[in-house]
Structures are given as C-alpha cells and as structure tokens.
C-alpha positions as CSV (number, residue, x, y, z in Angstrom):
1,X,0.1,-0.1,0.1
2,X,2.7,2.2,0.9
3,X,4.4,1.6,-2.3
4,X,1.6,2.3,-4.2
5,X,1.0,5.9,-2.4
6,X,5.0,6.8,-2.8
7,X,4.4,6.0,-6.6
8,X,1.2,8.0,-7.0
9,X,2.9,10.6,-5.3
10,X,5.9,10.4,-7.5
11,X,3.9,10.7,-10.5
12,X,2.1,13.6,-9.2
13,X,5.2,15.6,-8.4
14,X,6.7,14.4,-11.9
15,X,3.3,15.5,-13.5
16,X,3.5,19.0,-11.4
17,X,7.2,19.5,-12.6
18,X,6.3,18.8,-16.1
19,X,3.3,21.4,-15.9
20,X,5.8,23.9,-14.3
21,X,8.3,23.6,-17.2
22,X,5.6,23.9,-19.6
23,X,4.2,26.9,-18.1
24,X,7.8,28.5,-18.0
25,X,8.3,27.6,-21.8
26,X,4.9,29.2,-22.5
27,X,5.8,32.3,-20.5
28,X,9.5,32.6,-22.1
29,X,7.7,32.5,-25.6
30,X,5.3,35.2,-24.7
31,X,8.0,37.3,-23.0
32,X,10.4,36.8,-26.0
33,X,7.8,37.8,-28.7
34,X,7.2,41.0,-26.8
35,X,11.0,42.5,-26.9
36,X,10.9,41.6,-30.8
37,X,7.4,43.7,-31.0
38,X,8.5,46.6,-29.0
39,X,11.8,46.9,-31.1
40,X,9.5,46.9,-34.4
41,X,7.6,49.6,-32.8
42,X,10.4,51.8,-31.9
43,X,11.8,51.3,-35.3
44,X,8.8,52.1,-36.9
45,X,8.5,55.2,-34.5
46,X,11.8,56.4,-35.4
47,X,11.5,55.9,-39.1
48,X,8.1,57.7,-38.6
49,X,9.9,60.3,-37.1
50,X,12.9,60.4,-39.4
51,X,10.8,60.3,-42.4
52,X,9.8,64.0,-42.5
53,X,13.2,65.4,-41.6
54,X,14.9,63.3,-44.6
55,X,11.6,64.3,-46.8
56,X,12.3,68.0,-46.0
57,X,16.1,67.7,-46.5
58,X,15.4,66.1,-49.9
59,X,12.9,68.7,-50.7
60,X,15.2,71.6,-49.9
61,X,17.9,70.1,-52.0
62,X,15.5,70.0,-54.9
63,X,14.5,73.6,-54.2
64,X,18.2,74.7,-54.1
65,X,18.9,72.9,-57.3
66,X,16.0,74.1,-59.2
67,X,17.3,77.7,-57.9
68,X,20.5,77.1,-59.2
69,X,19.3,75.8,-62.6
70,X,17.1,78.8,-62.8
71,X,19.7,81.3,-61.8
72,X,21.5,81.8,-64.8
73,X,18.6,82.1,-67.2
74,X,17.0,84.7,-64.8
75,X,20.3,86.5,-64.9
76,X,20.8,86.6,-68.6
77,X,17.2,87.5,-69.3
78,X,17.3,91.1,-67.7
79,X,20.8,91.7,-69.6
80,X,19.0,90.5,-73.0
81,X,16.3,93.1,-72.3
82,X,18.7,95.7,-71.4
83,X,20.6,95.5,-74.7
84,X,17.5,95.5,-76.6
85,X,16.1,98.3,-75.0
86,X,19.2,100.3,-75.8
87,X,19.4,99.3,-79.2
88,X,15.8,100.3,-79.6
89,X,16.7,103.8,-78.2
90,X,19.5,104.1,-80.3
91,X,17.4,103.4,-83.5
92,X,14.6,105.9,-82.3
93,X,17.5,108.6,-81.9
94,X,19.0,108.1,-85.1
95,X,15.6,108.4,-86.7
96,X,14.7,111.5,-84.9
97,X,18.2,113.1,-85.1
98,X,17.9,116.1,-87.6
99,X,20.2,115.9,-90.6
100,X,23.1,118.3,-89.6
101,X,25.9,116.8,-91.6
102,X,27.0,118.4,-94.9
103,X,30.0,118.7,-97.5
104,X,32.7,121.0,-96.8
105,X,32.6,123.1,-100.2
106,X,35.5,125.6,-101.5
107,X,34.0,128.5,-103.1
108,X,34.4,128.8,-106.9
109,X,35.7,132.6,-106.8
110,X,36.1,133.6,-103.3
111,X,38.6,132.8,-100.4
112,X,36.5,130.6,-97.9
113,X,35.1,127.3,-97.5
114,X,31.5,126.4,-96.4
115,X,29.6,123.2,-95.4
116,X,26.7,122.6,-97.8
117,X,23.9,120.6,-96.5
118,X,22.2,117.9,-98.7
119,X,19.6,119.4,-101.3
120,X,21.5,122.8,-101.5
121,X,24.1,123.7,-104.1
122,X,27.1,126.3,-104.1
123,X,27.8,128.3,-107.4
124,X,29.3,131.6,-108.3
125,X,26.7,134.0,-109.1
126,X,29.3,137.0,-110.3
127,X,32.9,138.0,-109.1
128,X,32.9,138.7,-105.3
129,X,29.5,136.9,-105.0
130,X,28.3,133.2,-104.7
131,X,25.1,131.9,-104.7
132,X,23.8,128.9,-102.3
133,X,20.5,127.7,-103.7
134,X,17.8,125.0,-103.0
135,X,18.3,122.3,-105.5
136,X,14.5,122.1,-105.9
137,X,13.7,125.6,-106.2
138,X,16.6,127.9,-107.2
139,X,14.4,131.1,-106.3
140,X,14.9,130.3,-102.7
141,X,18.9,131.2,-102.1
142,X,21.4,132.9,-100.0
143,X,24.0,135.4,-101.6
144,X,27.1,135.1,-100.0
145,X,29.8,137.9,-99.8
146,X,33.0,138.0,-98.0
147,X,35.3,140.8,-97.3
148,X,38.7,141.6,-95.4
149,X,38.3,144.0,-92.6
150,X,41.4,146.0,-94.3
151,X,39.0,146.5,-97.1
152,X,35.6,146.9,-95.5
153,X,34.5,147.5,-91.8
154,X,31.7,146.0,-90.1
155,X,29.7,149.3,-89.9
156,X,29.7,149.9,-93.6
157,X,29.0,146.0,-94.3
158,X,26.0,146.3,-92.1
159,X,24.7,149.8,-93.9
160,X,24.7,148.1,-97.2
161,X,23.0,145.0,-95.9
162,X,20.1,147.1,-94.4
163,X,19.7,149.0,-97.6
164,X,19.6,146.0,-99.9
165,X,16.8,144.2,-97.6
166,X,14.7,147.2,-97.2
167,X,15.0,147.7,-101.3
168,X,13.5,144.2,-101.6
169,X,10.1,145.6,-100.3
170,X,10.3,149.4,-99.6
171,X,6.8,149.7,-98.2
172,X,7.4,146.8,-95.3
173,X,8.8,147.6,-92.2
174,X,12.1,146.1,-91.8
175,X,12.4,144.3,-88.3
176,X,16.0,143.6,-86.2
177,X,16.7,139.8,-85.5
178,X,18.7,138.1,-82.8
179,X,22.3,138.7,-83.2
180,X,24.3,135.4,-83.8
181,X,25.3,133.3,-80.7
182,X,28.9,132.4,-80.4
183,X,32.2,133.7,-78.8
184,X,33.8,133.7,-82.1
185,X,31.7,136.6,-83.4
186,X,33.3,140.0,-82.8
187,X,30.0,141.7,-84.3
188,X,26.9,140.6,-85.7
189,X,23.7,141.9,-87.1
190,X,20.5,140.2,-88.4
191,X,17.6,142.3,-90.3
192,X,14.5,141.2,-92.1
193,X,11.6,142.3,-94.2
194,X,8.5,140.5,-95.7
195,X,8.4,139.9,-99.5
196,X,5.3,139.0,-101.8
197,X,5.6,135.2,-101.1
198,X,8.0,135.1,-98.1
199,X,10.7,137.2,-96.6
200,X,14.4,138.7,-97.5
201,X,17.0,138.4,-94.1
202,X,20.2,140.0,-94.0
203,X,23.0,138.8,-91.9
204,X,26.2,140.3,-91.4
205,X,29.0,139.2,-89.0
206,X,32.8,139.6,-88.3
207,X,35.1,136.9,-87.0
208,X,38.9,136.2,-87.3
209,X,40.1,138.1,-90.3
210,X,36.9,138.2,-92.4
211,X,33.5,139.8,-92.5
212,X,30.6,138.0,-94.2
213,X,27.6,139.2,-95.4
214,X,24.5,137.0,-96.3
215,X,21.3,137.8,-98.2
216,X,18.4,135.2,-97.9
217,X,15.4,135.1,-100.3
218,X,13.0,132.7,-98.7
219,X,9.4,131.7,-99.3
220,X,7.0,131.0,-96.6
221,X,6.0,127.8,-97.9
222,X,9.6,126.4,-97.8
223,X,11.1,128.3,-94.8
224,X,14.9,127.4,-95.8
225,X,16.1,130.5,-93.6
226,X,17.2,128.6,-90.7
227,X,19.2,126.1,-92.9
228,X,20.8,129.2,-94.7
229,X,22.1,130.8,-91.6
230,X,23.4,127.5,-90.1
231,X,25.3,127.0,-93.1
232,X,26.5,130.7,-93.4
233,X,28.0,130.3,-89.9
234,X,30.4,127.5,-91.2
235,X,32.2,129.8,-93.5
236,X,36.1,129.9,-92.7
237,X,38.6,131.6,-94.7
238,X,41.0,129.9,-96.8
239,X,43.8,132.7,-96.8
C-alpha cells in the first residue's frame, strides 16, 4: 500500500514538475515575442519621426537645385532685355535726329569754304558773290559775300546789308533779328523784311580776319532761312 502511495506521489510530483516547465516555456515564448514587437514599434516610430526630416532635406535640396538651374537664365534675361532696350533707343534717336552733316565746299571765286547741307548747291553768281540755292527751287537762295576787314569795316557792311533788305520791299517795315550766338563773333547783325511770298533776311558778322555778308531770299511755304543761316555760320577763310 505504501509503495502505491509513494508511486502515486512520485507521479504527481513529476506531473507538477512537467506542468511547471511547460508554463515557464509558454511564459518565455510570450515574453520573448514582446521585445521583438517592442523593437519593431520603436523602429517604426523612429522611421516615422525621421522620414519627415529626410523628406524635408530632400525637398530643400530639390528647391536649391531648381534655384541654381533657374539662376543663370534669370540673370541673362534682364541683360538681354537691357541690350534690346538700348538698341531700340539708339534706333529711335537716329531716326529722330535732324540731318546736320554736310559737305565742306570751296567757294568757286572767293577765299572761303562752307559746309553745304544736302539738297543745297553752291555756285558763283558773279565775281565776289556766290549763290547757295535750294536744288528743288533755285529762287530760294542765299547770296554770300566775304571781305577783309582791311577793305571793308563792319559798320559799312551792315549799312549796305540793311539797304539791300529794305529795297526788296520798300513798303514793308524792316525788323531787327537776334544777333548770332557764339564767342567767335566779334560783331553780328540780323535784319529782315517780308516779301510778296516770303521774306528777305540780311546777316552780317565779323570773326577772325573776315567779314561775311549774307542775303537770304526765302518763301513762306519752304522756310529755308534757318538752314541758310546755319550753313552761313560754317564759313571759314582759306587765306
């Protein structure tokens, strides 16, 4: 009987021991799975936290690269625009600029040279007198006379000029114009009177070693007097 009890007790003890071992293995298995899951959760959390930063860094690099790529084009575009604007401005100035260049022409009979504008021509009228006329209408012209101060003084040349201007229309009132502007002129005088279809203008000036007398016959429809005076002021002695 005692043997049977001992045997039964042994069996129970062994059964309890085996049950205990099974329980520990189950616990270890459950416990062993928990760190793995925790590790995965930590990694996932770290990845989730790191991903926005990495994406932000990548986005920043993309933006910088885009700015670097666009920078040369954006820099060159204003330069090209400025060049085009300057060229357009120069073209406009050239189109609007009045034609002031002419041809330096030697007098056929007198000791002077004059710059003749396009559309005008210089010829000898008679000894001591030249005629600078409008090519399209020779009735519009300027008579040119030059003198040495040793042969003719300014006052006498001015008096002759005034008589000539007044004689073109004795009934009209002669008016005095503005003197020529320029330090090179020692003396200058301008008078004009209206004519049947325009006006007659007389100019006398003294500079350096010469006296110049100009008589301009102009038409109102043409108004070439400013051109004639401009050309008359370019006269230089060739003595």
